[in-house]
Steps between C-alpha positions, in 0.01 A plus 500: 500500500619854441498575870747223577727625219485857637572377854809297391627793299472728802690242710773477239536874509589525871846342518625697195391829656667400828823432310487838324429669831800325659727609211381860525558485875862385432546801269403743779825597671684830550770694685334835435175637358671575164544124450120453489267526200121454466434270203129582526192313605422163353207286595499308735832619643391843627500864403870563545759236436831621636830342397869586487566702184751235388207257484257727314534332160469150655190609694341656191563179302360285780183709530468524121455125480223506760172614348215562736193720457401695799511870582651679798387829633839617625576821686788709380829344612678653791875541548698178450726416797767246586435358849691208650633398156153494335339739256181634652268797472424772751191410694511124430 
């Protein structure tokens, strides 16, 4: 039945997204705020995906292979900071 197919497709989706999320997390490191760059919002990974600027091309390529249709209503990004070796945003 179509419902079973949809359900198994959704299940298959989860681990792949978890792997992408883990890779993006590994790309988020910094020594100072200037190391950090926002590669934009990509569903379902959030409004602001922050990575080290050295990883920007890799992050873009990784996100470019992941196609998901959903919309975010994101507020304007605040100042990007480097705290405890991680890229973050003011107010997070």
